[in-house]
C-alpha positions as CSV (number, residue, x, y, z in Angstrom):
1,X,-19.9,-1.9,-1.0
2,X,-21.8,-1.9,2.2
3,X,-25.5,-2.3,2.9
4,X,-27.2,0.2,5.2
5,X,-30.9,-0.7,5.4
6,X,-31.9,-1.0,1.7
7,X,-29.2,1.3,0.4
8,X,-25.8,0.4,-0.9
9,X,-23.0,2.7,0.4
10,X,-19.5,3.2,-0.7
11,X,-16.6,3.0,1.8
12,X,-16.5,6.7,2.6
13,X,-20.2,6.9,3.1
14,X,-20.1,3.9,5.5
15,X,-17.2,5.4,7.4
16,X,-19.1,8.7,7.8
17,X,-22.1,7.0,9.2
18,X,-20.0,4.9,11.6
19,X,-18.0,7.9,12.7
20,X,-21.2,9.7,13.8
21,X,-21.7,7.2,16.6
22,X,-18.7,8.7,18.5
23,X,-17.8,5.3,19.8
24,X,-14.1,5.5,20.4
25,X,-13.3,1.9,19.3
26,X,-15.3,2.3,16.1
27,X,-13.8,5.7,15.4
28,X,-10.2,4.4,15.9
29,X,-10.9,1.6,13.4
30,X,-12.3,4.1,10.9
31,X,-9.4,6.5,11.3
32,X,-6.9,3.6,10.8
33,X,-8.7,2.5,7.7
34,X,-8.7,6.0,6.3
35,X,-4.9,6.4,6.9
36,X,-4.3,3.0,5.3
37,X,-6.4,4.0,2.3
38,X,-4.3,7.1,1.9
39,X,-1.0,5.2,1.9
40,X,-2.2,2.2,-0.1
41,X,-1.3,3.8,-3.4
42,X,2.4,3.7,-2.6
43,X,2.5,0.6,-4.7
44,X,2.6,2.8,-7.8
45,X,6.0,3.9,-6.8
46,X,7.2,0.5,-7.9
47,X,7.1,1.6,-11.5
48,X,9.7,4.4,-11.2
49,X,11.8,2.1,-8.9
50,X,11.8,-0.6,-11.6
51,X,12.7,1.9,-14.3
52,X,15.6,3.2,-12.2
53,X,16.7,-0.4,-11.5
54,X,16.7,-1.2,-15.2
55,X,18.6,2.1,-16.0
56,X,21.4,1.3,-13.5
57,X,21.6,-2.3,-14.7
58,X,22.0,-1.1,-18.3
59,X,24.7,1.4,-17.3
60,X,26.8,-1.2,-15.5
61,X,29.5,-2.1,-18.0
62,X,27.4,-3.6,-20.7
63,X,24.9,-5.5,-18.5
64,X,25.1,-8.9,-16.8
65,X,27.0,-10.8,-19.4
66,X,29.9,-8.5,-19.9
67,X,33.5,-9.7,-19.3
68,X,34.7,-6.2,-18.5
69,X,34.2,-5.0,-14.9
70,X,35.1,-1.7,-13.2
71,X,34.5,-0.3,-9.7
72,X,31.8,2.0,-11.2
73,X,30.0,-1.1,-12.5
74,X,29.7,-2.4,-8.9
75,X,28.1,0.9,-7.8
76,X,25.6,0.8,-10.7
77,X,24.7,-2.9,-9.9
78,X,24.3,-2.0,-6.2
79,X,22.0,0.9,-7.2
80,X,20.0,-1.4,-9.4
81,X,19.5,-3.9,-6.5
82,X,18.5,-1.2,-4.1
83,X,15.8,0.2,-6.5
84,X,14.6,-3.4,-7.2
85,X,14.2,-4.0,-3.5
86,X,12.5,-0.7,-3.0
87,X,10.0,-1.5,-5.8
88,X,9.2,-4.8,-4.2
89,X,8.8,-3.2,-0.8
90,X,6.3,-0.7,-2.3
91,X,4.1,-3.4,-3.8
92,X,4.2,-5.5,-0.6
93,X,3.4,-2.4,1.6
94,X,0.5,-1.6,-0.7
95,X,-1.0,-5.1,-0.5
96,X,-0.6,-5.2,3.3
97,X,-2.3,-1.8,3.7
98,X,-5.2,-2.9,1.6
99,X,-5.7,-6.0,3.7
100,X,-5.4,-4.1,6.9
101,X,-7.9,-1.5,5.7
102,X,-10.4,-4.1,4.9
103,X,-10.0,-5.7,8.3
104,X,-10.4,-2.3,10.1
105,X,-13.6,-1.6,8.1
106,X,-14.9,-5.1,9.0
107,X,-14.0,-4.6,12.7
108,X,-15.7,-1.2,12.8
109,X,-18.9,-2.7,11.2
110,X,-18.9,-5.6,13.6
111,X,-18.6,-3.3,16.6
112,X,-21.4,-1.2,15.2
113,X,-23.6,-4.2,14.7
114,X,-22.9,-5.5,18.2
115,X,-23.4,-2.1,19.9
116,X,-26.3,-0.6,18.0
117,X,-28.4,-3.5,16.7
C-alpha cells in the first residue's frame, strides 16, 4: 500500500501515477517492477515439478530402499533429481523477483519524492 496525499493506493495505481511523470529513470524502475510482478508467480510451477519428482522416484525400482537396480532406475532417479532442482529454482526465482520488485517500486518512489517534492 502506498500513500498519495490522504489516499491509500495499491501498487498498480501508484505505478500509473509515477509513470505519468515521464521521467526516464522512474519509468524504467516501474517497467522493471511490472515485468518482475508478471514473472513472480513462476513459484507455483514448483508444485508440478515436485509431483513429477515424486512420480519418477516412485517408478525407480521400488524406491530408495530397494536392492534391485536396473539402468532404467538410474534414468528415473535422474529425472526425479532434475524436477526437484527445477522446483527449487522456481521458488527461489519467485522470491528473488518479489524482492527486486519491491526495491524497484521503492527506488521509483524515492526518485519521485526527490524530483517532484
